[in-house]
N, C-alpha and C positions, 0 to 999 in steps of 0.2 A: 446290318443284321436283319432289319425289317424287310429289306428287299429280298434277302435270301429266303426267308420263311414265307414270303408271299408267292414264291414261285412253286411250280409243281415239285421240283427237286426238294425244295425246303419242306414242303408239306409231307412228302414221303419220308424224309429224314425225321421229321417230328413224330410221325406214326411209329417209327422204329425206336427213336431215342426216348420218347416220353415213357413208354412201358418199362424200359430199362432203368430209367431214373426212378420211377415209382418202385420198382423191384429193389433198387439199391437203398433208397430211403426207408422203405418198409422194413428191410432187414437190419438197418442201423437202429431203428426203433425197437425191433425184436431183441437185438443184442443188449440194448440198454435194459429192457424189461427182464431178460433172462438173468443178467447180472444182479439186478435187484432181487429177483425171486430166489436165486441161489444163496445170496447173502442172508435174505430174510429167513429162508428155511433153516440155515445153520443157527441163526440167532434164536429162532423159536425153539429149536431142539435143545440148545444148552439152557435156555430159560426154563423150559419145561422140566429138565432134569434137576436143576437147582431148586425149583419150587417144590417138586416132589420130595426132595431131601429136606428142604426147609420145613415142610409140613410134618415130616416124621419127627424132627427135632422139637417142633412146637408141641407135638403130642406128648413127648417126654417132659417138656417144660410144664405142661398142664398137670401132669402127675405130681410134679414138684409143688406146684401152686396149690394143689388139693391135699398135699401132705401124704400122698401115697408112695412117694419115692424121694430119696434125698437128691439134692442138686448134684453131688459128686457121682452118684449112681446113674443119674439121668445123662450127665455129660459123658460118662464112660460108655454107656450104651449108644449114645448118639455118635460118638467117634467110631465105635465098632461098626455101626451101620454105614457111616460115610466111607470107612476103610474098604468096604466090600462093593461099593458102587463102581461099576465099570460099564463102558459102552464103546462102540466102534472097535470091535475085536479086542477089547480089554486094554486098549492103548490110552484111553482117556478116563479121568477119574474126578472126584470131588476133592478140592483142596479146602483147608480151613485155616483162618488166621484170627487171632485176637485183635481187637481194635488198636492195640499198641504195636501191632506188627509181628508178634511172635507167632510162628507157624505151629499149629497143633495137629494138623493132619495133611500128610503128603505121601500117599500110599506107594508110589513108584520111586520116590526119592526120600527115604526115611531119614537121611542125614540132614534134611532141611528142618525136621521137626525139632522144636525148641529153639530155633535160630530166629533172630529178629530180622525181618526182611522189609521193614517199613520204608527204608530209603533206597530199595532196589530200583535200578533204572534200566531201561532198554537202550539200544544204541542211539536212539533219537532223544534220549533224556526223559522219557515218560516214566514217572514214578508209579509203576503199575500196581504195586501192592497198596500204596497210599490211595491211588485212584479207585481201586476196587473197594477199599474200606469206605471211602467217601460215598461211592454209589450205594453200598450196603446200608449206610446210615440214612441215605435218602429214600430208602424203601426198595432199592434194587435198580440195577442198571448195567450198561455195557461199557467196557474199556477195550480199546484197540491198541495194540503194541507189536513190537518186533521181538521174536523169541528164537532161541536156539536150543534144540533138544534132540537127541538121537540123530537121525539122518537129516533133520531139519536144521538149516543154518540160516540165521537172519531171515526167518519166514514170518509173514504177517499172521497175527493171531488175534482172535476176539474172545473175550471172556465176559461172563455174566456173574454178578455177585448179589447176594441178599444177606441181610443181617438178622441176628437174634439179639436185639438191643439189651435185654435184661442180663444176658450172659456176656455181652460185648464180643460177640462172635461174628465173623464174616465167613460165609461159605460161598464157593463159586466153582466154576469149571470153564474151560475154554477149548476152542478148536482152531486149527490152522485153516486159513482161507486162501492159501496160495493155489489150491486145486481149483478154486473158482476161476482164477485167471487162466489156468491151464485148460479148463473146459471151454472157456470163451475163446481162447486162442485156436483150439481145434475147430470150433464152430465157425469162427471168422475165416479160417483157412479154407474150410469147405465152401463157404459162401463166395470167397474170392475166386476159387477155382471154378465154381458154378457160373459166376458172373463173367469170368473170362471165356468160358466155354460158350455161353450165350452170346457174348460179344463177338467171338469169331464167327458164329453162325449168322449173326446180324450183319457182319461185314460182307460175308458171301451173299447174303440176301440183298444188301444194298448194291453190291457189284452187279448181281443178276438183274435187279430192277433197272439200274442205270443202263445196262447193256441192252436189255430187251425192250424197255419202255421209253426211258428218257432219250436214248439215242434216236429212236424213231420219231419222237416228238420234235427233237431238234432238227432232224432231217426234214420233217414236214414243214416246220417253221421256216427253215432256210429256203426250201424249194418254193413255198408259197410266196415268200418275200420276193424271190426272183421273178415268179410269175406275175406278181402284182406290178413289178417294174417293167414287164414286157419282154424279158429275155430269158425266161426259165424253160427248162426241159420238162415236159409234162409227164414223162414216163420213166426216165432214168433214175432220178434221185429219190422219188417217193418209194416207200416199202410196199410193194405190191404182192409179195409172197407171204403166206401165213394165214392163219384163221382167227386172228385176234381182232379186237375192235379198232386198233390203229390201222391195220391193213384195210379194213372196210372204210375207215375215215379217209385214207389216202385215195382209194378208188372213187369215193364220192366227191372228193375235192377235185380230182382230175375231171370227172364228168361235169362238175359245176364250172370249172375253168373253161372247158371246151364250149359249153353252152354260152358262157359269158363272152368268149372270144368270137364265136360264130353267130 
């Protein structure tokens, strides 16, 4: 290996291969960064939506604490507010569960309301409602799980939840993240095609360099070795046609050889 890269052929290969390897590793790093950024943007979005809704409920709770509104009225208005929250073309919403697991708000699936989902599990055994309630009690947090709804079948989903401890409420929302993998797949496909395209061009470049440069160098090397041994032809083997530096080198070597011999 060391001998290969110490030769002119090896150095030319390095000049071509090193930029390609840099290109490859750079885009591997970019893919990792993009994946992280796509996930983070989704996480920040759902967290922001939950916090905004949480603030509205806290405002109603303060009215209760100040005696300006009953708890029942405040909870009713809070649910009415949550019921109207929509995002992503109206497909996503805020869900609400009591700390015991009873659902009190599920705008798109009203049949869930009043049903206890505390022990609900995804296909991997994740107790998603329990986990979301636990994150809410801790001040807020994320839970990742697999979910099936509508056209989504066993798709990865991430939800954020936050609690209203005095009411023993957990509110949260979630988004599917399978589109992150789809976006990355398309990007990776584009990079692979680009890399292959550059690779083909590099192969043609290597072939051209070897044919026009390395072959001349090998010819000069072989001929000068014969000349050094005293039985070489001074004119036939060396590349004397062309306007490049190797042609000039061949001519100068012939002149040097003639002077040396005579």
